[in-house]
C-alpha positions in Angstrom: -22.9 16.8 -53.6 -19.2 17.4 -53.9 -17.7 14.4 -52.0 -14.1 15.5 -52.4 -14.7 18.6 -50.1 -16.4 16.4 -47.5 -13.5 13.9 -47.4 -10.9 16.6 -47.2 -12.7 18.3 -44.4 -13.3 15.0 -42.5 -9.7 14.0 -42.8 -8.6 17.4 -41.6 -10.7 17.1 -38.5 -9.2 13.7 -37.8 -5.8 15.1 -38.2 -6.6 17.9 -35.7 -8.0 15.5 -33.2 -5.0 13.2 -33.5 -2.6 16.1 -32.9 -4.7 17.3 -29.9 -5.0 13.8 -28.4 -1.3 13.0 -29.0 -0.4 16.3 -27.2 -2.7 15.5 -24.3 -1.3 12.0 -24.0 2.3 13.2 -24.0 1.4 15.8 -21.4 -0.2 13.2 -19.2 2.8 10.9 -19.6 5.2 13.6 -18.6 3.1 14.5 -15.5 3.0 10.9 -14.3 6.7 10.7 -14.6 7.1 13.8 -12.4 4.9 12.7 -9.6 5.9 14.0 -6.2 6.7 11.1 -3.9 7.4 12.3 -0.4 10.0 10.2 1.4 8.9 9.0 4.8 10.8 10.5 7.7 12.7 7.6 9.3 13.7 8.1 12.9 16.3 5.9 14.5 15.2 3.6 17.3 16.4 4.8 20.6 16.1 3.0 24.0 13.4 5.4 25.0 11.3 4.3 22.0 11.7 0.7 22.9 10.5 0.9 26.5 6.9 0.1 25.6 7.9 -2.8 23.3 7.6 -6.4 24.6 9.9 -8.8 22.8 8.0 -11.7 21.2 9.7 -14.2 23.5 8.5 -12.6 26.7 5.1 -11.7 25.2 4.5 -15.4 24.3 6.3 -17.1 27.2 4.4 -15.4 30.1 0.8 -16.3 28.9 2.0 -19.8 28.0 3.5 -20.2 31.5 0.2 -19.0 33.1 -1.9 -21.3 31.0 0.3 -24.3 31.6 0.3 -23.7 35.3 -3.5 -23.4 35.3 -3.8 -26.6 33.4 -1.4 -28.4 35.7 -3.3 -27.2 38.8 -6.7 -28.2 37.3 -5.5 -31.7 36.3 -4.0 -32.3 39.8 -7.2 -31.1 41.5 -9.3 -33.4 39.2 -7.0 -36.4 40.0 -7.4 -35.8 43.8 -11.2 -36.2 43.7 
């Protein structure tokens, strides 16, 4: 068996594969750098957009007031009995 031919042929295949894989890797790297990133469409806030928005102060204050009033009424009724 002539081993020199086999070694040359094997190294030639490795060189072909390394060139192909390097080309594919560079192509993938260039594609990831050119990804399309759509920018979100930002609309300015207008008063008409804000009509359905409860500010956090009012949204928390009203339930707290109702619960405090209910607790006060319940404790006063309990004290009267």
